[in-house]
C-alpha positions as CSV (number, residue, x, y, z in Angstrom):
1,M,62.9,116.4,104.5
2,K,63.3,113.9,107.4
3,P,64.7,110.4,106.3
4,S,62.4,107.4,106.8
5,A,63.3,104.7,109.3
6,D,64.2,102.4,106.3
7,Q,66.6,105.1,104.9
8,L,68.2,105.5,108.3
9,A,68.6,101.8,108.7
10,R,70.3,101.6,105.3
11,L,72.6,104.5,106.0
12,K,73.5,103.0,109.4
13,A,74.4,99.6,107.7
14,Y,76.4,101.4,105.0
15,Y,78.5,103.4,107.4
16,E,79.1,100.5,109.7
17,A,80.4,98.5,106.8
18,K,82.5,101.4,105.6
19,V,84.1,102.1,109.0
20,S,84.8,98.4,109.7
21,S,86.7,98.1,106.4
22,E,88.8,101.3,106.9
23,V,92.1,101.3,108.7
24,E,93.4,104.3,110.6
25,I,96.4,105.8,108.8
26,N,98.6,105.9,111.9
27,A,98.0,102.2,112.4
28,V,99.0,101.5,108.8
29,K,102.1,103.7,109.1
30,K,103.2,101.9,112.3
31,K,102.7,98.4,110.8
32,V,104.7,99.4,107.7
33,E,107.5,100.9,109.8
34,D,107.6,97.7,111.9
35,G,107.4,95.4,108.9
36,K,104.3,93.8,110.5
37,G,101.6,94.8,108.0
38,V,99.3,91.9,107.0
39,F,98.1,94.0,104.0
40,V,99.4,95.0,100.6
41,V,100.2,98.6,100.1
42,L,99.2,100.0,96.7
43,D,100.7,103.2,95.5
44,A,98.2,104.9,93.2
45,R,100.5,107.7,92.1
46,S,102.1,108.0,88.7
47,R,104.9,105.5,87.8
48,D,107.4,108.4,87.9
49,A,106.3,109.5,91.4
50,F,106.6,105.8,92.5
51,L,110.1,105.5,91.1
52,A,111.2,108.8,92.8
53,G,110.3,107.2,96.2
54,H,107.6,105.1,97.8
55,V,106.7,103.1,100.9
56,R,108.9,100.1,101.2
57,G,107.2,97.0,99.7
58,A,104.4,99.0,98.0
59,L,103.2,98.0,94.6
60,S,102.8,100.6,91.9
61,V,99.2,100.6,90.6
62,P,98.6,104.0,89.0
63,L,95.0,105.2,89.4
64,E,94.3,104.7,85.7
65,Q,95.2,101.0,86.1
66,A,93.3,100.4,89.3
67,A,90.2,98.8,87.6
68,A,92.4,96.3,85.7
69,A,94.5,95.6,88.8
70,A,91.5,94.9,91.0
71,K,90.5,92.0,88.7
72,L,94.0,90.4,89.2
73,L,94.6,91.0,93.0
74,P,93.7,88.2,95.3
75,V,90.4,89.0,97.1
76,E,91.5,87.4,100.4
77,R,94.2,90.0,101.0
78,Q,93.6,93.4,102.6
79,Y,94.8,96.4,100.6
80,V,95.8,99.9,101.6
81,T,96.0,102.5,98.9
82,Y,97.8,105.8,99.0
83,C,98.2,108.6,96.6
84,W,98.7,112.3,96.5
85,G,97.5,115.2,94.3
86,H,97.9,118.9,93.8
87,T,94.3,119.7,94.5
């Protein structure tokens, strides 16, 4: 089934917004290493994993606490989240 012009326009708008809000991982890494990041790094791993080692300056926000944390974090800041999994 071929998408309609309206569907294509909505998809285009969605992906343009998505791409404009994403940050390339290498750019984030460089800014963190240089101490020049203008964003807050959120570590979504378990508290134990965070305590074992994390990106300097990162805040521990385990995934199960993300919804509650999102209500408390200032909306004017940019956030970069990282995590890891076994799957």
